[in-house]
N, C-alpha and C positions, 0 to 999 in steps of 0.2 A: 141163603146162608140164614140161620136161625141168629136172633140177637145174643151176642156174646159178650159175657163181662170181660173186662181187661184181665188177662192172666197173671200169672205171679211173676214171669220173666218180664213182661212189659212193665209192671209196677216198678219193679227191683231197678230197672234200667233207668227209668225216671227219677226215682229217687236217688240217684247218683248225680244228677245235675243239681243245680243252684236253686232250684225252683219247681215245687210240685203244684200244679195248678189245682184250682178249687173244683170239688167234685168231679174228679177225674174219671172214675168209675161210672157215674151217672151219665156224664157227656158221652162217653164212649159207646155205652149201651143205647142211648138216646140217638146216637147217629146211626145205630144199625149197620156198622161197616161191613161192606161185601168184598169179597175176594175180587181182585182188578178194579176196584173202585177208585174214583179220583174226588178228593176233598179239598176244601178250604179252610185253612187255619187262618182266620181274619186279623187274628192278634197273637201272633208269633210268640212273643217274650222270651222265654227260654226253651221253648220247643216241647213243652210237656203233653199238651194236646196232641201236637204233631206225632211225637213219638207214640202216644198210646194208638192212635189211627194207623201208623205205619206197622204196628205190631198187633194189631187186632184182627186183620184178615190177611189172606195171601197176596202179595204184589199189589197193595193198595198203594196210591200215589197222592202225595200232599202238596198242594199250592199253599205255600207260606207265605202272609204279608204281614210287614211292619212298619210302621212310620218312624220308628227308632232305628237308626243305623247302626248302633251298638247291638242290637237283638241279632240283626242281618249277620253281622261279623262274627257274633258266637254261634249263629247257625252253621256259618261256613267252616269255622274252626273245630266245632264240636260234634256235629251232627252229618255234616255232608259227607264226611270220609265214610260213615257207618252205612248210610243209606243211598249214597250215590245219587243218580238221576230219579229215584224215586220222591226225593224231596227237592222242590224247587224254590228258591227263596227270592222274594221281590220287595224292594224298599219303597214302600208306598202308602198311602192311607187306604183305609178298607173301603171308603166311598168310591174308589176306583176298582171295585170287584170285577165288573163286568170286562173292564180293559184288561185287567190281569189275567183272567180265565180265557178271553180270547187268545191271548199269547200262549198260555200253557195247556190249555184243554181241548180235546177234539171238539169242534163245532161249538166251544166256549161254554159247554155243559158239563156239570158236576154233580156228584151223589150225595154231597152234603156240605153244609157250610156252618162252622162253629165261631162264636165271638165271645171273648172273656174281656167284658168291658172294665174301663177304669185304668189305673196305673198297675203294672206288674210289681211283684216283690222286690226284685232287683232294682227297679227305679226308685222305689220307695227306699232302699238300703245303701243307694249311692247317694252321699251327701251332695256332691257336685253338680248333682240334677235339680236340686231345690224343691222337690216334691214334700219332703218330710220335714217337720221341725224337730223331729228326734235326732236327726244328724246335721250337724251346722254345715251349711253350705249357702252358695249365692241365691238370690231371689230369680231363679230361671223359670221352671214348671214346664218348659217346651218338651213336648215328646220328641221333637225332631227338632234338635238344637243347631241343625245345619239350615234351618227355615227360618230367614231374618225378616221374612214377611210376618211372623207371627210376633205379638208384642210379649216382652218376658214379664215376669211379676214385678219386678223392680221398676219397669217402665209405668206399669199401671200404678202401683203405690206411690211412686215419688213423682208423677207428672199428672195423672189423671183428675179432675175435678172430684169433690168429695160426693157429689150427687151420682155421677157415673160409677164411683168404687161401690158406694152403697147399693146401687142398683145390682151391680155384678154379684155381689157376696149375698145379696137377698134372693136374687133370681135363681143363681145356680148354687147356691151354697145353704140356701133356705135359712139363714142367718137372720132371726128377728132384731138382734140389736145391730144391724147394718148401719144405720144412720150415725148411731153413737161412734161405732168403729171407726166409719170414714171419716168423721168430722174430727176425731183425735188424731187419726193418722195425719190427715193434713196440717193439722196445728203443729204437731211434733217434728214434721218433717222440712218446716221452714228453719228449724234449728239445727237439724242435721238429718240427712238422708238415711232411709232404712237400706242396709247392705246385705243381711244375712237372714236365713229362714229362723234361725233360733232368736234373733234379734227383735224380729216382728211378731214372733209368736209369745215371747214374753211381754212384750208392750201390750198385745191384745189382752193376755192374761191379766195384767196389772190394772187396766181401765175397764175390765169386763164387770158389770152389775153382780155384785156378791150374791144377791138373791136369786139370780138366774145361772148360775154356776153349777154344773153338773160335775160331781166328783168323778165319775166314770169317763167323761170326755172333755179333753182339753179345751177350753175356750176358744183357740183359734183354729179347732178343726173344720168347721164350717167355713170360715173365711179361706182356708187354704183350698178346700174343695171347690169353692165357688170361682176361684182365681184360676186354679188348674182347668176346670171345663170350660171356662170363657176363653182361656187362652189357646186351647187346643181345639175349640169348636166342636167338643164331643158329641152332644147331643144333635146338632145338625148334622155332623158325620155320621151317627148312627141311624137317623132318619133316612138317609141316602143309601147307606149300606143295606138296610133291610129292603128297602125297594129294588136295589140292583140283586139282591137274592133271588128276587121273582124272575129275574132275567136270565140266572144261569143255572138254577136247579132243574134237574130231570125230573120226571115223572116219579113220584115215590121218593125223591131226595128230601133230606130231612136238613131242617134249620133249627140249630140250637143256639140259644143265647145265654149266657150267665151275666147278671147284672147284680151292681152293689149297693144301690140307693134308689129311693123312690122315683126320681126323675127319669133315670133309664128304664127302669122297671114299667113304669107307667107306659112309655113310648113303646116297649115291646108288647106288653100285654094288651094294647090298644090295636098295635098293627096286626098281630095275630088273630086276634078276636073279629076284627072287622073284615080280614081276607078270608077266614074260615067261615063267614057267614054270607059270603058273596056280595058284599058292599064294597063301596069306594073306599079310596086310600084315605087317611086321616090327615096326611102330609101335605103341605103347599108344594112339596115337588113334584105332586101327582095329580093331575086334573081330576076333578069330580066326575065320576062316571054318570052317564044319563039314566041307565036301567041299574037297579039294585037287586033283581032278581036272576042275575047270573049265577052259572055253576062255581061254588066257593072253591078259591085258588087253593087254599091250604087246610088241612085237616089237623085240629089239635091233638098231639099225642097224650099231653096231661091236661085235665080241666084246669088244675092249679099248678101253680109254679112248685117244683121239687126245691128242697132245701138240704143243706149238708146233715149226715147222720151225726148222731152225739159222738161216735168214734173219731169222726174226722174234726169236730168242733174241738176236742179235748187236744188235739196234736197242731191244729192250724186255726188261731183265732180269726184269720181273715175269711175263713167260711163263713163266720156267724151270720153276716147280712148278704150271703149270695142267695140268689134264686135263679132257677134253672127254667126256661120255657123252652118247649120244643113243639114244632109243627112240621107236618109232610106235605109236599106238593101233589096235588091232585090231577092236575091236568099237563098233559105233553105241551111242549112248547109251542107246537101248532095250535092246540085248542087254546090256550091262553093268551095267543099274539094279540087279539083286539081287545084284551083287558088291561094290556100294559102301556 
């Protein structure tokens, strides 16, 4: 089957949900959906990519994964009645990709995997999740609020030492004023603990150096990003999920990743480039290969990341920072067995 853009009926169906995913047409085209194919939507959210895949070819099946139980409940209520057994929903992190595929796909092998990284629009829009300072809510930021092993933003802000807070927002938020922000936070919390997202955001805005303020970006943006990524272990999860994708993709299967900031995109870019050159993994989770002259596991579909078209940018500001990278599996499971 030739590569097919998303048809009008599929697009209209997705527009009726609460969240239109970024670069939907480009993702569906990059996945090269085949009739009777099995695909993984590793970040289900509100099911935009899943619906696109299910409507792009005949009798496709989607294995949908999300660590947010609210997303799974949404899929069960809104999409399962329409798609039935063609859509299987799993409450899990996408680093467990191989286990989920073993449960839901023949021989654990699939025809494509897509990840839409970061936080979904519904999560940002729901104040009680604590991801956004545009909606007042508790300082939580856990994608899986049922996981008590993860620290909340409140725990970090109100109990961690200044040095540790600074390291978190500098490493994961790339905030160059991290030490100042952390020091001021610790000084203030001795008088009154921080309780809400807007309270923390306004505090950072007030103490942020005037000469470093960017009128287009709220001064608290990078701090919130750093806390969120740290709390949810997003970069570690991404590294593991990318490696697991090599274990589940069939030959000619596609891996598509949409990222939204440089830390994510750098990991994806290096991973795809390294494995398309026959080299060893860049990650600590996979041992260094003894030889670097093995047949490349992946083939890059696009030499450079794709970005959203102007028509989408005007309708969806979230797409402005999005980058789509796609690679295709070159070896059968048996052929690449000794490289994994």
